[in-house]
C-alpha positions as CSV (number, residue, x, y, z in Angstrom):
1,X,-31.9,-120.3,-65.8
2,X,-32.3,-116.9,-67.6
3,X,-34.1,-114.2,-65.7
4,X,-36.6,-111.8,-67.4
5,X,-34.0,-109.0,-67.3
6,X,-31.4,-111.3,-68.9
7,X,-33.8,-112.3,-71.6
8,X,-34.6,-108.7,-72.4
9,X,-30.9,-107.7,-72.5
10,X,-30.1,-110.7,-74.7
11,X,-32.8,-109.9,-77.2
12,X,-31.7,-106.3,-77.4
13,X,-28.1,-107.2,-77.9
14,X,-28.8,-110.0,-80.4
15,X,-31.1,-107.8,-82.5
16,X,-28.5,-104.9,-82.5
17,X,-25.7,-107.4,-83.4
18,X,-27.7,-108.6,-86.4
19,X,-28.8,-105.2,-87.6
20,X,-32.5,-105.9,-86.7
21,X,-34.7,-103.2,-85.4
22,X,-37.1,-103.8,-82.5
23,X,-39.9,-102.4,-84.7
24,X,-39.0,-104.9,-87.4
25,X,-39.1,-107.7,-84.9
26,X,-42.5,-106.5,-83.6
27,X,-43.8,-106.5,-87.2
28,X,-42.4,-110.1,-87.6
29,X,-44.7,-111.1,-84.7
30,X,-47.7,-109.1,-86.1
31,X,-47.5,-106.7,-83.1
32,X,-47.6,-102.9,-83.0
33,X,-44.3,-101.2,-83.8
34,X,-43.5,-100.5,-80.1
35,X,-44.1,-104.0,-78.8
36,X,-40.5,-105.1,-78.7
37,X,-39.2,-101.7,-77.6
38,X,-41.6,-101.9,-74.6
39,X,-40.4,-105.5,-73.8
40,X,-36.7,-104.7,-74.1
41,X,-36.6,-101.3,-72.4
42,X,-39.7,-101.2,-70.1
43,X,-40.1,-104.8,-69.2
44,X,-43.7,-105.1,-70.6
45,X,-44.7,-107.8,-70.9
46,X,-42.4,-109.4,-68.3
47,X,-42.0,-112.6,-70.4
48,X,-42.6,-113.1,-74.1
49,X,-45.4,-115.4,-75.2
50,X,-43.9,-118.8,-76.0
51,X,-45.0,-118.7,-79.6
52,X,-43.5,-115.2,-80.0
53,X,-40.3,-116.3,-78.3
54,X,-40.0,-119.3,-80.6
55,X,-40.6,-117.2,-83.7
56,X,-37.9,-114.8,-82.6
57,X,-35.4,-117.5,-81.8
58,X,-35.9,-119.1,-85.2
59,X,-35.7,-115.8,-87.0
60,X,-32.6,-114.7,-85.1
61,X,-31.1,-118.3,-85.2
62,X,-30.4,-118.4,-81.5
63,X,-31.1,-120.9,-78.7
64,X,-34.6,-120.1,-77.4
65,X,-33.3,-120.3,-73.8
66,X,-31.4,-117.0,-74.4
67,X,-34.8,-115.4,-74.8
68,X,-36.3,-116.8,-71.6
69,X,-37.3,-120.4,-72.4
70,X,-36.9,-122.8,-69.5
71,X,-34.3,-125.4,-69.7
72,X,-35.9,-128.7,-70.8
73,X,-36.9,-131.1,-68.0
74,X,-34.8,-134.2,-67.8
75,X,-35.3,-137.4,-65.8
76,X,-33.9,-137.3,-62.3
77,X,-34.4,-133.6,-61.8
78,X,-37.6,-134.0,-59.8
């Protein structure tokens, strides 16, 4: 399972790798320009809203779990 710190680091690295700015990703979500910067560098909020996380995963074309989504439940796991 990905920790909050790992999710923030992953998002920052993926954005940089793809030439995306954190301000641009904030705008994509309809948030203020500092929203993603605060998430990635300050840890606020601790976790992304699930709808925001899904939108970012789709835009960046990455597995949503890299951004902090839980692994899906499967039978036999309790």
